[in-house]
KOLTOR-571051 format. One record per residue (C-alpha): x, y, z. Coordinates in steps of 0.25 Angstrom, whole numbers, m for minus. Layout:
! KOLTOR-571051
+-------+-------+-------+
!     u !     v !     w !
+-------+-------+-------+
!     X !     Y !     Z !
...
+-------+-------+-------+
END
This chain:
! KOLTOR-571051
+-------+-------+-------+
!     u !     v !     w !
+-------+-------+-------+
!  m378 !  m138 !   m48 !
!  m379 !  m133 !   m62 !
!  m392 !  m127 !   m67 !
!  m399 !  m126 !   m80 !
!  m411 !  m117 !   m83 !
!  m418 !  m114 !   m96 !
!  m431 !  m112 !  m102 !
!  m436 !  m126 !  m101 !
!  m426 !  m132 !   m91 !
!  m421 !  m130 !   m77 !
!  m412 !  m141 !   m70 !
!  m399 !  m142 !   m62 !
!  m389 !  m152 !   m63 !
!  m376 !  m157 !   m55 !
!  m363 !  m154 !   m62 !
!  m357 !  m168 !   m58 !
!  m343 !  m168 !   m54 !
!  m334 !  m180 !   m58 !
!  m322 !  m184 !   m51 !
!  m313 !  m185 !   m63 !
!  m312 !  m179 !   m77 !
!  m315 !  m186 !   m90 !
!  m305 !  m191 !  m101 !
!  m304 !  m202 !  m111 !
!  m294 !  m209 !  m103 !
!  m304 !  m210 !   m91 !
!  m315 !  m214 !  m100 !
!  m308 !  m226 !  m106 !
!  m304 !  m230 !   m92 !
!  m319 !  m230 !   m88 !
!  m322 !  m238 !  m100 !
!  m312 !  m249 !   m96 !
!  m316 !  m248 !   m81 !
!  m331 !  m251 !   m85 !
!  m326 !  m262 !   m94 !
!  m319 !  m269 !   m83 !
!  m331 !  m268 !   m74 !
!  m340 !  m274 !   m85 !
!  m329 !  m285 !   m86 !
!  m330 !  m288 !   m71 !
!  m345 !  m288 !   m71 !
!  m345 !  m298 !   m83 !
!  m335 !  m307 !   m76 !
!  m343 !  m308 !   m63 !
!  m356 !  m310 !   m71 !
!  m349 !  m322 !   m78 !
!  m345 !  m328 !   m66 !
!  m359 !  m328 !   m61 !
!  m363 !  m334 !   m74 !
!  m373 !  m323 !   m76 !
!  m383 !  m325 !   m87 !
!  m390 !  m313 !   m93 !
!  m405 !  m313 !   m96 !
!  m402 !  m306 !  m110 !
!  m390 !  m301 !  m117 !
!  m375 !  m304 !  m113 !
!  m369 !  m304 !  m100 !
!  m359 !  m293 !  m105 !
!  m371 !  m284 !  m109 !
!  m379 !  m286 !   m96 !
!  m366 !  m284 !   m88 !
!  m363 !  m271 !   m95 !
!  m377 !  m266 !   m94 !
!  m378 !  m268 !   m79 !
!  m365 !  m260 !   m77 !
!  m370 !  m249 !   m86 !
!  m383 !  m248 !   m79 !
!  m376 !  m247 !   m65 !
!  m368 !  m236 !   m71 !
!  m380 !  m229 !   m76 !
!  m387 !  m231 !   m62 !
!  m376 !  m224 !   m55 !
!  m381 !  m211 !   m62 !
!  m394 !  m212 !   m55 !
!  m388 !  m205 !   m43 !
!  m386 !  m191 !   m41 !
!  m371 !  m186 !   m39 !
!  m364 !  m173 !   m39 !
!  m350 !  m180 !   m41 !
!  m348 !  m192 !   m50 !
!  m336 !  m202 !   m48 !
!  m335 !  m206 !   m62 !
!  m342 !  m204 !   m76 !
!  m346 !  m219 !   m76 !
!  m342 !  m226 !   m63 !
!  m350 !  m217 !   m54 !
!  m357 !  m221 !   m41 !
!  m362 !  m214 !   m28 !
!  m363 !  m219 !   m14 !
!  m377 !  m224 !   m17 !
!  m373 !  m232 !   m29 !
!  m376 !  m247 !   m27 !
!  m374 !  m259 !   m36 !
!  m388 !  m265 !   m34 !
!  m392 !  m262 !   m48 !
!  m381 !  m271 !   m53 !
!  m386 !  m282 !   m44 !
!  m400 !  m280 !   m49 !
!  m396 !  m280 !   m64 !
!  m387 !  m293 !   m62 !
!  m399 !  m300 !   m56 !
!  m409 !  m295 !   m67 !
!  m400 !  m297 !   m79 !
!  m394 !  m311 !   m76 !
!  m404 !  m322 !   m75 !
!  m395 !  m331 !   m67 !
!  m390 !  m321 !   m57 !
!  m396 !  m321 !   m43 !
!  m397 !  m308 !   m35 !
!  m387 !  m314 !   m25 !
!  m377 !  m316 !   m37 !
!  m380 !  m302 !   m43 !
!  m376 !  m296 !   m29 !
!  m363 !  m304 !   m30 !
!  m360 !  m300 !   m44 !
!  m363 !  m285 !   m40 !
!  m354 !  m286 !   m28 !
!  m343 !  m293 !   m36 !
!  m343 !  m282 !   m47 !
!  m342 !  m271 !   m36 !
!  m345 !  m261 !   m46 !
!  m343 !  m249 !   m37 !
!  m329 !  m253 !   m33 !
!  m326 !  m254 !   m48 !
!  m332 !  m240 !   m50 !
!  m324 !  m235 !   m39 !
!  m311 !  m241 !   m45 !
!  m314 !  m236 !   m59 !
!  m317 !  m221 !   m54 !
!  m304 !  m222 !   m46 !
!  m296 !  m227 !   m58 !
!  m302 !  m217 !   m68 !
!  m298 !  m205 !   m59 !
!  m283 !  m210 !   m61 !
!  m284 !  m211 !   m76 !
!  m276 !  m200 !   m82 !
!  m282 !  m192 !   m94 !
!  m272 !  m192 !  m106 !
!  m271 !  m185 !  m119 !
!  m272 !  m198 !  m126 !
!  m280 !  m197 !  m139 !
!  m290 !  m209 !  m138 !
!  m299 !  m207 !  m150 !
!  m300 !  m201 !  m164 !
!  m312 !  m194 !  m169 !
!  m318 !  m192 !  m183 !
!  m331 !  m190 !  m190 !
!  m339 !  m190 !  m203 !
!  m351 !  m182 !  m206 !
!  m360 !  m189 !  m196 !
!  m352 !  m196 !  m186 !
!  m341 !  m193 !  m176 !
!  m331 !  m205 !  m173 !
!  m323 !  m206 !  m160 !
!  m313 !  m218 !  m161 !
!  m303 !  m222 !  m151 !
!  m289 !  m223 !  m156 !
!  m288 !  m238 !  m152 !
!  m302 !  m241 !  m158 !
!  m308 !  m246 !  m145 !
!  m318 !  m235 !  m145 !
!  m326 !  m230 !  m158 !
!  m337 !  m220 !  m156 !
!  m346 !  m212 !  m166 !
!  m357 !  m202 !  m165 !
!  m365 !  m194 !  m174 !
!  m360 !  m180 !  m177 !
!  m372 !  m174 !  m172 !
!  m369 !  m180 !  m158 !
!  m355 !  m175 !  m159 !
!  m359 !  m161 !  m162 !
!  m369 !  m161 !  m151 !
!  m358 !  m165 !  m141 !
!  m349 !  m154 !  m147 !
!  m360 !  m144 !  m145 !
!  m363 !  m148 !  m131 !
!  m348 !  m149 !  m127 !
!  m347 !  m134 !  m132 !
!  m359 !  m130 !  m125 !
!  m353 !  m136 !  m112 !
!  m340 !  m130 !  m114 !
!  m345 !  m116 !  m116 !
!  m348 !  m115 !  m101 !
!  m338 !  m126 !   m95 !
!  m323 !  m126 !   m97 !
!  m317 !  m139 !   m99 !
!  m305 !  m146 !  m107 !
!  m312 !  m158 !  m113 !
!  m312 !  m159 !  m128 !
!  m325 !  m162 !  m135 !
!  m321 !  m175 !  m143 !
!  m314 !  m180 !  m130 !
!  m327 !  m179 !  m122 !
!  m335 !  m185 !  m133 !
!  m325 !  m197 !  m133 !
!  m326 !  m199 !  m118 !
!  m341 !  m198 !  m119 !
!  m342 !  m209 !  m129 !
!  m332 !  m218 !  m121 !
!  m341 !  m216 !  m109 !
!  m354 !  m220 !  m116 !
!  m347 !  m231 !  m123 !
!  m341 !  m237 !  m110 !
!  m356 !  m239 !  m105 !
!  m359 !  m244 !  m118 !
!  m371 !  m235 !  m119 !
!  m375 !  m233 !  m133 !
!  m389 !  m235 !  m130 !
!  m389 !  m223 !  m121 !
!  m386 !  m214 !  m133 !
!  m400 !  m217 !  m139 !
!  m411 !  m208 !  m137 !
!  m424 !  m202 !  m141 !
!  m425 !  m197 !  m155 !
!  m421 !  m183 !  m157 !
!  m434 !  m179 !  m164 !
!  m442 !  m184 !  m152 !
!  m432 !  m176 !  m143 !
!  m435 !  m164 !  m151 !
!  m450 !  m166 !  m149 !
!  m448 !  m166 !  m134 !
!  m439 !  m154 !  m134 !
!  m448 !  m146 !  m144 !
!  m461 !  m149 !  m138 !
!  m459 !  m151 !  m123 !
!  m445 !  m145 !  m121 !
!  m438 !  m158 !  m117 !
!  m423 !  m154 !  m118 !
!  m417 !  m162 !  m107 !
!  m412 !  m177 !  m107 !
!  m410 !  m183 !   m94 !
!  m403 !  m195 !  m100 !
!  m394 !  m193 !  m111 !
!  m379 !  m192 !  m115 !
!  m371 !  m182 !  m122 !
!  m372 !  m190 !  m134 !
!  m387 !  m192 !  m135 !
!  m393 !  m180 !  m128 !
!  m401 !  m171 !  m137 !
!  m408 !  m161 !  m128 !
!  m401 !  m148 !  m122 !
!  m400 !  m154 !  m108 !
!  m396 !  m169 !  m105 !
!  m391 !  m178 !   m93 !
!  m381 !  m189 !   m95 !
!  m373 !  m199 !   m87 !
!  m359 !  m194 !   m90 !
!  m359 !  m180 !   m85 !
!  m344 !  m181 !   m84 !
!  m343 !  m181 !   m99 !
!  m356 !  m176 !  m104 !
!  m357 !  m163 !   m96 !
!  m347 !  m158 !  m107 !
!  m359 !  m160 !  m117 !
!  m369 !  m153 !  m108 !
!  m375 !  m165 !  m100 !
!  m380 !  m161 !   m86 !
!  m377 !  m175 !   m80 !
!  m385 !  m187 !   m76 !
!  m400 !  m185 !   m74 !
!  m401 !  m185 !   m59 !
!  m391 !  m174 !   m58 !
!  m402 !  m164 !   m63 !
!  m411 !  m156 !   m55 !
!  m423 !  m155 !   m64 !
!  m431 !  m142 !   m62 !
!  m439 !  m139 !   m75 !
!  m440 !  m145 !   m89 !
!  m443 !  m157 !   m97 !
!  m433 !  m169 !   m95 !
!  m431 !  m181 !  m104 !
!  m425 !  m194 !   m99 !
!  m422 !  m207 !  m106 !
!  m413 !  m214 !   m96 !
!  m406 !  m228 !   m96 !
!  m414 !  m239 !   m90 !
!  m408 !  m242 !   m77 !
!  m418 !  m244 !   m65 !
!  m411 !  m235 !   m54 !
!  m409 !  m224 !   m64 !
!  m423 !  m224 !   m69 !
!  m428 !  m224 !   m54 !
!  m419 !  m212 !   m52 !
!  m424 !  m205 !   m64 !
!  m439 !  m205 !   m60 !
!  m435 !  m201 !   m46 !
!  m427 !  m190 !   m51 !
!  m438 !  m184 !   m60 !
!  m449 !  m186 !   m50 !
!  m441 !  m178 !   m39 !
!  m438 !  m167 !   m49 !
!  m453 !  m166 !   m53 !
!  m457 !  m165 !   m38 !
!  m448 !  m153 !   m37 !
!  m451 !  m145 !   m50 !
!  m464 !  m142 !   m58 !
!  m459 !  m140 !   m72 !
!  m452 !  m154 !   m75 !
!  m455 !  m165 !   m85 !
!  m447 !  m178 !   m86 !
!  m449 !  m188 !   m98 !
!  m441 !  m201 !   m96 !
!  m440 !  m215 !  m102 !
!  m441 !  m227 !   m94 !
!  m440 !  m242 !   m97 !
!  m453 !  m250 !   m97 !
!  m450 !  m260 !   m88 !
!  m464 !  m261 !   m82 !
!  m466 !  m275 !   m87 !
!  m454 !  m280 !   m79 !
!  m456 !  m271 !   m66 !
!  m468 !  m262 !   m64 !
!  m462 !  m257 !   m51 !
!  m450 !  m250 !   m56 !
!  m448 !  m237 !   m49 !
!  m445 !  m229 !   m61 !
!  m458 !  m233 !   m68 !
!  m467 !  m233 !   m55 !
!  m462 !  m219 !   m51 !
!  m464 !  m213 !   m65 !
!  m478 !  m219 !   m66 !
!  m483 !  m214 !   m53 !
!  m476 !  m201 !   m53 !
!  m485 !  m189 !   m50 !
!  m477 !  m182 !   m62 !
!  m481 !  m193 !   m72 !
!  m486 !  m187 !   m85 !
!  m486 !  m200 !   m93 !
!  m478 !  m210 !  m100 !
!  m476 !  m215 !  m114 !
!  m473 !  m230 !  m117 !
!  m463 !  m232 !  m128 !
!  m466 !  m245 !  m135 !
!  m455 !  m255 !  m137 !
!  m446 !  m252 !  m149 !
!  m454 !  m241 !  m155 !
!  m447 !  m228 !  m150 !
!  m434 !  m225 !  m157 !
!  m422 !  m222 !  m149 !
!  m411 !  m213 !  m156 !
!  m396 !  m218 !  m156 !
!  m389 !  m204 !  m154 !
!  m375 !  m210 !  m157 !
!  m380 !  m217 !  m170 !
!  m390 !  m209 !  m177 !
!  m393 !  m220 !  m187 !
!  m398 !  m229 !  m176 !
!  m411 !  m229 !  m167 !
!  m417 !  m239 !  m158 !
!  m431 !  m243 !  m154 !
!  m432 !  m243 !  m138 !
!  m439 !  m254 !  m130 !
!  m452 !  m250 !  m123 !
!  m450 !  m239 !  m113 !
!  m458 !  m228 !  m106 !
!  m458 !  m213 !  m106 !
!  m463 !  m205 !   m93 !
!  m466 !  m191 !   m91 !
!  m465 !  m185 !   m77 !
!  m467 !  m170 !   m76 !
!  m472 !  m158 !   m68 !
!  m474 !  m149 !   m80 !
!  m483 !  m150 !   m92 !
!  m474 !  m159 !  m101 !
!  m486 !  m163 !  m111 !
!  m486 !  m178 !  m110 !
!  m495 !  m178 !  m123 !
!  m484 !  m171 !  m131 !
!  m474 !  m182 !  m125 !
!  m482 !  m193 !  m130 !
!  m484 !  m187 !  m144 !
!  m469 !  m186 !  m145 !
!  m467 !  m200 !  m141 !
!  m477 !  m204 !  m152 !
!  m468 !  m197 !  m162 !
!  m456 !  m204 !  m156 !
!  m463 !  m217 !  m158 !
!  m465 !  m214 !  m173 !
!  m451 !  m212 !  m176 !
+-------+-------+-------+
END
């Protein structure tokens, strides 16, 4: 267990051990393995003549698999089998069945179970993990890098992958890489790690996960209430000193402390803007509540989807509202609040209606939070 303690924070985290190393060769194999899983899923859904309620069959199938991958990060683990294809003994595929039933109007529950069983995703995961271990790391040069004044470009030599990032993001990654390497010896090169990281997020088609709260608002939260920890971020979009992320196998080299549930929260103010996956959201509220029961100088400010019109009994909403640590909530009206695109500074997005909750055992000054949210609304 690793421990961090400073003027405002005290927490511990698990230094997760992975079964293999990382390399561009292995990352490209992961990408192809997930592509084949997606293709198998499309083919099965097509045979069942699945009709999505909205968007295309491909988009919905992709989202279901990515949600399943995200949901696997809701469990606690000291060892991880793989950076993407991770699972534990408690992992089940009920969420895939639930998603199929909800997303496809003409698929019955019985048919959804048949589709899930035929897909047999855990068998596919196990095979992928076994095969990835056998992939040899080569010295092949897969990419070239160049930059202009504002942007850094990483392009594969075969033109199949083209990435770009603001120079500010590249410089941040470089600084955090150097910070980690000061106390941790390794042989990974900066640009190679960045390219692997870009491949990983691209494999999950997670561009939207690189959006976040505008920096001017994050500055207000840090300067007025000492928020300096993001429970859901990435090496690419994090802004605060401390942050959690999904891909600790790569992102630890950029000072990530791993997935949110591998943290023992002892003191400090923590911000969380998680992806909207039900089991993950349930786990978030349960994790924060457990931490608050055991510590008297904690605050959690976190975003949730406003799905109350569809289901008022959702556990993550009920447990937030009824918590003894509840300090208040802010309703973010639909398409009013600006969300910043960290990978493209020229873009911003207005987000659908959502909720911001505050649970705490310390005096986190909810009135100040509401005032900052008003400033955000005015951007």
